[in-house]
PDB file of N, CA, C and O in Angstrom:
ATOM      1  N   MET A   1       0.827  -1.182   0.000  1.00  0.00           N
ATOM      2  CA  MET A   1       0.000   0.000   0.000  1.00  0.00           C
ATOM      3  C   MET A   1       0.874   1.249   0.000  1.00  0.00           C
ATOM      4  O   MET A   1       1.965   1.263   0.570  1.00  0.00           O
ATOM      5  N   ILE A   2       0.387   2.269  -0.634  1.00  0.00           N
ATOM      6  CA  ILE A   2       1.148   3.514  -0.758  1.00  0.00           C
ATOM      7  C   ILE A   2       1.349   4.194   0.594  1.00  0.00           C
ATOM      8  O   ILE A   2       2.392   4.808   0.819  1.00  0.00           O
ATOM      9  N   TRP A   3       0.377   4.098   1.493  1.00  0.00           N
ATOM     10  CA  TRP A   3       0.514   4.762   2.802  1.00  0.00           C
ATOM     11  C   TRP A   3       1.640   4.165   3.618  1.00  0.00           C
ATOM     12  O   TRP A   3       2.127   4.816   4.543  1.00  0.00           O
ATOM     13  N   GLU A   4       2.076   2.945   3.310  1.00  0.00           N
ATOM     14  CA  GLU A   4       3.190   2.333   4.030  1.00  0.00           C
ATOM     15  C   GLU A   4       4.508   3.042   3.742  1.00  0.00           C
ATOM     16  O   GLU A   4       5.486   2.842   4.461  1.00  0.00           O
ATOM     17  N   LYS A   5       4.544   3.858   2.708  1.00  0.00           N
ATOM     18  CA  LYS A   5       5.746   4.611   2.363  1.00  0.00           C
ATOM     19  C   LYS A   5       5.772   5.979   3.020  1.00  0.00           C
ATOM     20  O   LYS A   5       6.762   6.701   2.906  1.00  0.00           O
ATOM     21  N   PHE A   6       4.689   6.349   3.712  1.00  0.00           N
ATOM     22  CA  PHE A   6       4.655   7.620   4.417  1.00  0.00           C
ATOM     23  C   PHE A   6       5.591   7.548   5.618  1.00  0.00           C
ATOM     24  O   PHE A   6       5.700   6.504   6.261  1.00  0.00           O
ATOM     25  N   GLY A   7       6.258   8.645   5.918  1.00  0.00           N
ATOM     26  CA  GLY A   7       7.159   8.688   7.060  1.00  0.00           C
ATOM     27  C   GLY A   7       8.240   9.722   6.849  1.00  0.00           C
ATOM     28  O   GLY A   7       8.045  10.694   6.120  1.00  0.00           O
ATOM     29  N   ILE A   8       9.373   9.520   7.481  1.00  0.00           N
ATOM     30  CA  ILE A   8      10.488  10.457   7.401  1.00  0.00           C
ATOM     31  C   ILE A   8      11.635   9.781   6.666  1.00  0.00           C
ATOM     32  O   ILE A   8      12.003   8.642   6.953  1.00  0.00           O
ATOM     33  N   TYR A   9      12.190  10.521   5.706  1.00  0.00           N
ATOM     34  CA  TYR A   9      13.283  10.040   4.873  1.00  0.00           C
ATOM     35  C   TYR A   9      14.502  10.927   5.071  1.00  0.00           C
ATOM     36  O   TYR A   9      14.375  12.128   5.307  1.00  0.00           O
ATOM     37  N   LEU A  10      15.683  10.328   4.973  1.00  0.00           N
ATOM     38  CA  LEU A  10      16.947  11.052   5.063  1.00  0.00           C
ATOM     39  C   LEU A  10      17.632  11.026   3.711  1.00  0.00           C
ATOM     40  O   LEU A  10      17.751   9.973   3.083  1.00  0.00           O
ATOM     41  N   ASN A  11      18.084  12.195   3.264  1.00  0.00           N
ATOM     42  CA  ASN A  11      18.943  12.278   2.089  1.00  0.00           C
ATOM     43  C   ASN A  11      20.370  12.218   2.619  1.00  0.00           C
ATOM     44  O   ASN A  11      20.863  13.184   3.202  1.00  0.00           O
ATOM     45  N   VAL A  12      21.031  11.081   2.414  1.00  0.00           N
ATOM     46  CA  VAL A  12      22.353  10.866   3.003  1.00  0.00           C
ATOM     47  C   VAL A  12      23.432  11.726   2.345  1.00  0.00           C
ATOM     48  O   VAL A  12      24.481  11.952   2.948  1.00  0.00           O
ATOM     49  N   LYS A  13      23.205  12.201   1.144  1.00  0.00           N
ATOM     50  CA  LYS A  13      24.182  13.063   0.471  1.00  0.00           C
ATOM     51  C   LYS A  13      24.118  14.491   0.992  1.00  0.00           C
ATOM     52  O   LYS A  13      25.146  15.157   1.116  1.00  0.00           O
ATOM     53  N   GLU A  14      22.904  14.964   1.300  1.00  0.00           N
ATOM     54  CA  GLU A  14      22.719  16.354   1.725  1.00  0.00           C
ATOM     55  C   GLU A  14      22.503  16.511   3.223  1.00  0.00           C
ATOM     56  O   GLU A  14      22.455  17.633   3.727  1.00  0.00           O
ATOM     57  N   ASN A  15      22.368  15.373   3.955  1.00  0.00           N
ATOM     58  CA  ASN A  15      22.114  15.415   5.394  1.00  0.00           C
ATOM     59  C   ASN A  15      20.817  16.161   5.718  1.00  0.00           C
ATOM     60  O   ASN A  15      20.743  16.914   6.689  1.00  0.00           O
ATOM     61  N   LYS A  16      19.803  15.936   4.885  1.00  0.00           N
ATOM     62  CA  LYS A  16      18.495  16.585   5.047  1.00  0.00           C
ATOM     63  C   LYS A  16      17.432  15.513   5.238  1.00  0.00           C
ATOM     64  O   LYS A  16      17.519  14.431   4.658  1.00  0.00           O
ATOM     65  N   VAL A  17      16.425  15.821   6.059  1.00  0.00           N
ATOM     66  CA  VAL A  17      15.294  14.921   6.235  1.00  0.00           C
ATOM     67  C   VAL A  17      14.031  15.576   5.700  1.00  0.00           C
ATOM     68  O   VAL A  17      13.898  16.799   5.680  1.00  0.00           O
ATOM     69  N   MET A  18      13.107  14.723   5.267  1.00  0.00           N
ATOM     70  CA  MET A  18      11.855  15.207   4.714  1.00  0.00           C
ATOM     71  C   MET A  18      10.720  14.346   5.264  1.00  0.00           C
ATOM     72  O   MET A  18      10.813  13.119   5.307  1.00  0.00           O
ATOM     73  N   ARG A  19       9.646  15.017   5.681  1.00  0.00           N
ATOM     74  CA  ARG A  19       8.451  14.331   6.185  1.00  0.00           C
ATOM     75  C   ARG A  19       7.519  14.106   4.999  1.00  0.00           C
ATOM     76  O   ARG A  19       7.129  15.057   4.322  1.00  0.00           O
ATOM     77  N   ILE A  20       7.164  12.857   4.750  1.00  0.00           N
ATOM     78  CA  ILE A  20       6.333  12.507   3.615  1.00  0.00           C
ATOM     79  C   ILE A  20       4.994  11.960   4.105  1.00  0.00           C
ATOM     80  O   ILE A  20       4.942  10.954   4.812  1.00  0.00           O
ATOM     81  N   ASN A  21       3.920  12.635   3.720  1.00  0.00           N
ATOM     82  CA  ASN A  21       2.577  12.144   4.030  1.00  0.00           C
ATOM     83  C   ASN A  21       1.649  12.338   2.840  1.00  0.00           C
ATOM     84  O   ASN A  21       0.440  12.511   2.994  1.00  0.00           O
ATOM     85  N   SER A  22       2.241  12.306   1.647  1.00  0.00           N
ATOM     86  CA  SER A  22       1.494  12.425   0.405  1.00  0.00           C
ATOM     87  C   SER A  22       2.107  11.473  -0.622  1.00  0.00           C
ATOM     88  O   SER A  22       3.331  11.399  -0.738  1.00  0.00           O
ATOM     89  N   PRO A  23       1.287  10.754  -1.358  1.00  0.00           N
ATOM     90  CA  PRO A  23       1.839   9.843  -2.370  1.00  0.00           C
ATOM     91  C   PRO A  23       2.543  10.575  -3.504  1.00  0.00           C
ATOM     92  O   PRO A  23       3.278   9.956  -4.274  1.00  0.00           O
ATOM     93  N   TYR A  24       2.333  11.868  -3.616  1.00  0.00           N
ATOM     94  CA  TYR A  24       2.946  12.647  -4.689  1.00  0.00           C
ATOM     95  C   TYR A  24       4.342  13.142  -4.342  1.00  0.00           C
ATOM     96  O   TYR A  24       5.029  13.702  -5.197  1.00  0.00           O
ATOM     97  N   ALA A  25       4.767  12.947  -3.114  1.00  0.00           N
ATOM     98  CA  ALA A  25       6.056  13.489  -2.680  1.00  0.00           C
ATOM     99  C   ALA A  25       7.050  12.419  -2.241  1.00  0.00           C
ATOM    100  O   ALA A  25       8.093  12.757  -1.680  1.00  0.00           O
ATOM    101  N   ILE A  26       6.766  11.157  -2.475  1.00  0.00           N
ATOM    102  CA  ILE A  26       7.661  10.086  -2.044  1.00  0.00           C
ATOM    103  C   ILE A  26       8.975  10.198  -2.818  1.00  0.00           C
ATOM    104  O   ILE A  26       8.979  10.131  -4.047  1.00  0.00           O
ATOM    105  N   PRO A  27      10.089  10.367  -2.103  1.00  0.00           N
ATOM    106  CA  PRO A  27      11.370  10.545  -2.785  1.00  0.00           C
ATOM    107  C   PRO A  27      11.865   9.249  -3.421  1.00  0.00           C
ATOM    108  O   PRO A  27      11.554   8.148  -2.965  1.00  0.00           O
ATOM    109  N   SER A  28      12.633   9.414  -4.471  1.00  0.00           N
ATOM    110  CA  SER A  28      13.233   8.250  -5.115  1.00  0.00           C
ATOM    111  C   SER A  28      14.723   8.499  -5.275  1.00  0.00           C
ATOM    112  O   SER A  28      15.180   9.639  -5.202  1.00  0.00           O
ATOM    113  N   GLY A  29      15.450   7.471  -5.485  1.00  0.00           N
ATOM    114  CA  GLY A  29      16.895   7.586  -5.631  1.00  0.00           C
ATOM    115  C   GLY A  29      17.612   6.924  -4.473  1.00  0.00           C
ATOM    116  O   GLY A  29      17.071   6.794  -3.375  1.00  0.00           O
ATOM    117  N   GLU A  30      18.828   6.511  -4.735  1.00  0.00           N
ATOM    118  CA  GLU A  30      19.615   5.800  -3.727  1.00  0.00           C
ATOM    119  C   GLU A  30      20.008   6.672  -2.539  1.00  0.00           C
ATOM    120  O   GLU A  30      20.303   6.151  -1.463  1.00  0.00           O
ATOM    121  N   GLU A  31      20.014   7.992  -2.718  1.00  0.00           N
ATOM    122  CA  GLU A  31      20.432   8.870  -1.632  1.00  0.00           C
ATOM    123  C   GLU A  31      19.354   9.016  -0.548  1.00  0.00           C
ATOM    124  O   GLU A  31      19.644   9.529   0.533  1.00  0.00           O
ATOM    125  N   TRP A  32      18.111   8.575  -0.816  1.00  0.00           N
ATOM    126  CA  TRP A  32      17.027   8.682   0.156  1.00  0.00           C
ATOM    127  C   TRP A  32      16.858   7.382   0.918  1.00  0.00           C
ATOM    128  O   TRP A  32      16.720   6.313   0.322  1.00  0.00           O
ATOM    129  N   VAL A  33      16.870   7.481   2.245  1.00  0.00           N
ATOM    130  CA  VAL A  33      16.728   6.318   3.122  1.00  0.00           C
ATOM    131  C   VAL A  33      15.501   6.538   3.999  1.00  0.00           C
ATOM    132  O   VAL A  33      15.360   7.580   4.639  1.00  0.00           O
ATOM    133  N   PHE A  34      14.616   5.544   4.020  1.00  0.00           N
ATOM    134  CA  PHE A  34      13.453   5.594   4.901  1.00  0.00           C
ATOM    135  C   PHE A  34      13.924   5.416   6.336  1.00  0.00           C
ATOM    136  O   PHE A  34      14.632   4.457   6.642  1.00  0.00           O
ATOM    137  N   LEU A  35      13.535   6.339   7.225  1.00  0.00           N
ATOM    138  CA  LEU A  35      13.949   6.263   8.630  1.00  0.00           C
ATOM    139  C   LEU A  35      12.875   5.697   9.531  1.00  0.00           C
ATOM    140  O   LEU A  35      13.122   4.763  10.294  1.00  0.00           O
ATOM    141  N   THR A  36      11.674   6.262   9.442  1.00  0.00           N
ATOM    142  CA  THR A  36      10.610   5.888  10.366  1.00  0.00           C
ATOM    143  C   THR A  36       9.247   6.224   9.775  1.00  0.00           C
ATOM    144  O   THR A  36       9.116   7.141   8.964  1.00  0.00           O
ATOM    145  N   ALA A  37       8.245   5.475  10.192  1.00  0.00           N
ATOM    146  CA  ALA A  37       6.874   5.768   9.780  1.00  0.00           C
ATOM    147  C   ALA A  37       6.243   6.822  10.687  1.00  0.00           C
ATOM    148  O   ALA A  37       5.142   7.298  10.409  1.00  0.00           O
ATOM    149  N   ASP A  38       6.922   7.185  11.753  1.00  0.00           N
ATOM    150  CA  ASP A  38       6.419   8.185  12.700  1.00  0.00           C
ATOM    151  C   ASP A  38       6.630   9.587  12.115  1.00  0.00           C
ATOM    152  O   ASP A  38       7.704  10.172  12.260  1.00  0.00           O
ATOM    153  N   VAL A  39       5.604  10.115  11.457  1.00  0.00           N
ATOM    154  CA  VAL A  39       5.738  11.425  10.815  1.00  0.00           C
ATOM    155  C   VAL A  39       5.783  12.566  11.822  1.00  0.00           C
ATOM    156  O   VAL A  39       6.046  13.709  11.448  1.00  0.00           O
ATOM    157  N   ASN A  40       5.528  12.273  13.095  1.00  0.00           N
ATOM    158  CA  ASN A  40       5.552  13.303  14.131  1.00  0.00           C
ATOM    159  C   ASN A  40       6.836  13.292  14.957  1.00  0.00           C
ATOM    160  O   ASN A  40       6.937  14.024  15.941  1.00  0.00           O
ATOM    161  N   MET A  41       7.811  12.479  14.575  1.00  0.00           N
ATOM    162  CA  MET A  41       9.062  12.419  15.332  1.00  0.00           C
ATOM    163  C   MET A  41       9.775  13.768  15.248  1.00  0.00           C
ATOM    164  O   MET A  41       9.936  14.311  14.155  1.00  0.00           O
ATOM    165  N   PRO A  42      10.201  14.313  16.384  1.00  0.00           N
ATOM    166  CA  PRO A  42      10.921  15.589  16.369  1.00  0.00           C
ATOM    167  C   PRO A  42      12.346  15.415  15.830  1.00  0.00           C
ATOM    168  O   PRO A  42      12.873  14.304  15.774  1.00  0.00           O
ATOM    169  N   LEU A  43      12.941  16.512  15.446  1.00  0.00           N
ATOM    170  CA  LEU A  43      14.268  16.486  14.845  1.00  0.00           C
ATOM    171  C   LEU A  43      15.309  15.858  15.773  1.00  0.00           C
ATOM    172  O   LEU A  43      16.191  15.139  15.304  1.00  0.00           O
ATOM    173  N   LEU A  44      15.224  16.113  17.068  1.00  0.00           N
ATOM    174  CA  LEU A  44      16.185  15.500  17.996  1.00  0.00           C
ATOM    175  C   LEU A  44      16.065  13.977  17.981  1.00  0.00           C
ATOM    176  O   LEU A  44      17.077  13.278  18.038  1.00  0.00           O
ATOM    177  N   GLY A  45      14.853  13.465  17.905  1.00  0.00           N
ATOM    178  CA  GLY A  45      14.641  12.027  17.815  1.00  0.00           C
ATOM    179  C   GLY A  45      15.152  11.464  16.503  1.00  0.00           C
ATOM    180  O   GLY A  45      15.708  10.366  16.462  1.00  0.00           O
ATOM    181  N   ILE A  46      14.964  12.219  15.432  1.00  0.00           N
ATOM    182  CA  ILE A  46      15.458  11.810  14.116  1.00  0.00           C
ATOM    183  C   ILE A  46      16.976  11.739  14.128  1.00  0.00           C
ATOM    184  O   ILE A  46      17.558  10.784  13.614  1.00  0.00           O
ATOM    185  N   ARG A  47      17.616  12.737  14.707  1.00  0.00           N
ATOM    186  CA  ARG A  47      19.080  12.730  14.787  1.00  0.00           C
ATOM    187  C   ARG A  47      19.585  11.527  15.570  1.00  0.00           C
ATOM    188  O   ARG A  47      20.581  10.911  15.192  1.00  0.00           O
ATOM    189  N   GLU A  48      18.904  11.191  16.658  1.00  0.00           N
ATOM    190  CA  GLU A  48      19.303  10.023  17.448  1.00  0.00           C
ATOM    191  C   GLU A  48      19.125   8.743  16.630  1.00  0.00           C
ATOM    192  O   GLU A  48      19.975   7.855  16.680  1.00  0.00           O
ATOM    193  N   LEU A  49      18.044   8.645  15.891  1.00  0.00           N
ATOM    194  CA  LEU A  49      17.806   7.487  15.033  1.00  0.00           C
ATOM    195  C   LEU A  49      18.884   7.371  13.956  1.00  0.00           C
ATOM    196  O   LEU A  49      19.376   6.278  13.677  1.00  0.00           O
ATOM    197  N   VAL A  50      19.246   8.498  13.355  1.00  0.00           N
ATOM    198  CA  VAL A  50      20.313   8.519  12.345  1.00  0.00           C
ATOM    199  C   VAL A  50      21.634   8.066  12.968  1.00  0.00           C
ATOM    200  O   VAL A  50      22.390   7.317  12.350  1.00  0.00           O
ATOM    201  N   ARG A  51      21.909   8.520  14.189  1.00  0.00           N
ATOM    202  CA  ARG A  51      23.130   8.128  14.897  1.00  0.00           C
ATOM    203  C   ARG A  51      23.128   6.622  15.152  1.00  0.00           C
ATOM    204  O   ARG A  51      24.127   5.948  14.901  1.00  0.00           O
ATOM    205  N   GLN A  52      22.003   6.089  15.652  1.00  0.00           N
ATOM    206  CA  GLN A  52      21.900   4.659  15.958  1.00  0.00           C
ATOM    207  C   GLN A  52      22.099   3.800  14.709  1.00  0.00           C
ATOM    208  O   GLN A  52      22.706   2.731  14.776  1.00  0.00           O
ATOM    209  N   LYS A  53      21.589   4.268  13.579  1.00  0.00           N
ATOM    210  CA  LYS A  53      21.694   3.500  12.341  1.00  0.00           C
ATOM    211  C   LYS A  53      23.014   3.742  11.611  1.00  0.00           C
ATOM    212  O   LYS A  53      23.311   3.068  10.625  1.00  0.00           O
ATOM    213  N   GLY A  54      23.806   4.702  12.093  1.00  0.00           N
ATOM    214  CA  GLY A  54      25.104   4.983  11.489  1.00  0.00           C
ATOM    215  C   GLY A  54      25.011   5.481  10.057  1.00  0.00           C
ATOM    216  O   GLY A  54      25.834   5.118   9.216  1.00  0.00           O
ATOM    217  N   LEU A  55      24.014   6.310   9.775  1.00  0.00           N
ATOM    218  CA  LEU A  55      23.770   6.751   8.404  1.00  0.00           C
ATOM    219  C   LEU A  55      24.572   7.969   7.980  1.00  0.00           C
ATOM    220  O   LEU A  55      24.673   8.256   6.787  1.00  0.00           O
ATOM    221  N   THR A  56      25.145   8.691   8.937  1.00  0.00           N
ATOM    222  CA  THR A  56      25.948   9.863   8.631  1.00  0.00           C
ATOM    223  C   THR A  56      26.995  10.052   9.709  1.00  0.00           C
ATOM    224  O   THR A  56      26.813   9.626  10.849  1.00  0.00           O
ATOM    225  N   SER A  57      28.081  10.685   9.344  1.00  0.00           N
ATOM    226  CA  SER A  57      29.126  10.950  10.333  1.00  0.00           C
ATOM    227  C   SER A  57      28.808  12.187  11.184  1.00  0.00           C
ATOM    228  O   SER A  57      29.498  12.464  12.164  1.00  0.00           O
ATOM    229  N   ASN A  58      27.760  12.926  10.804  1.00  0.00           N
ATOM    230  CA  ASN A  58      27.401  14.148  11.520  1.00  0.00           C
ATOM    231  C   ASN A  58      25.897  14.198  11.779  1.00  0.00           C
ATOM    232  O   ASN A  58      25.193  14.979  11.138  1.00  0.00           O
ATOM    233  N   PRO A  59      25.388  13.381  12.707  1.00  0.00           N
ATOM    234  CA  PRO A  59      23.941  13.392  12.989  1.00  0.00           C
ATOM    235  C   PRO A  59      23.421  14.747  13.465  1.00  0.00           C
ATOM    236  O   PRO A  59      22.270  15.093  13.201  1.00  0.00           O
ATOM    237  N   GLU A  60      24.263  15.523  14.168  1.00  0.00           N
ATOM    238  CA  GLU A  60      23.823  16.829  14.648  1.00  0.00           C
ATOM    239  C   GLU A  60      23.617  17.813  13.491  1.00  0.00           C
ATOM    240  O   GLU A  60      22.934  18.825  13.653  1.00  0.00           O
ATOM    241  N   GLY A  61      24.196  17.526  12.341  1.00  0.00           N
ATOM    242  CA  GLY A  61      24.054  18.390  11.178  1.00  0.00           C
ATOM    243  C   GLY A  61      22.808  18.113  10.351  1.00  0.00           C
ATOM    244  O   GLY A  61      22.541  18.823   9.381  1.00  0.00           O
ATOM    245  N   VAL A  62      22.029  17.074  10.724  1.00  0.00           N
ATOM    246  CA  VAL A  62      20.812  16.748   9.986  1.00  0.00           C
ATOM    247  C   VAL A  62      19.798  17.878  10.173  1.00  0.00           C
ATOM    248  O   VAL A  62      19.534  18.312  11.294  1.00  0.00           O
ATOM    249  N   GLN A  63      19.241  18.342   9.064  1.00  0.00           N
ATOM    250  CA  GLN A  63      18.271  19.445   9.067  1.00  0.00           C
ATOM    251  C   GLN A  63      17.051  19.054   8.228  1.00  0.00           C
ATOM    252  O   GLN A  63      17.101  18.115   7.433  1.00  0.00           O
ATOM    253  N   TRP A  64      15.964  19.790   8.421  1.00  0.00           N
ATOM    254  CA  TRP A  64      14.785  19.597   7.573  1.00  0.00           C
ATOM    255  C   TRP A  64      15.059  20.117   6.178  1.00  0.00           C
ATOM    256  O   TRP A  64      15.709  21.149   6.011  1.00  0.00           O
ATOM    257  N   ALA A  65      14.571  19.412   5.183  1.00  0.00           N
ATOM    258  CA  ALA A  65      14.719  19.843   3.788  1.00  0.00           C
ATOM    259  C   ALA A  65      13.708  20.921   3.471  1.00  0.00           C
ATOM    260  O   ALA A  65      13.668  21.418   2.345  1.00  0.00           O
TER     261      ALA A  65
END
């Protein structure tokens, strides 16, 4: 189902995250990594998740796109 793709994605090249809750905005490409289905997760929680998953060398630098 398309709604299963809703959530927060990280662009590992740009260190940016994007909240997706529309089927028209689902990112594509290898640089986008699905982080969580929790679209309400705050940025501090997202940074901790990125740190735990080892997705970037600078989790504190992750920003909203």
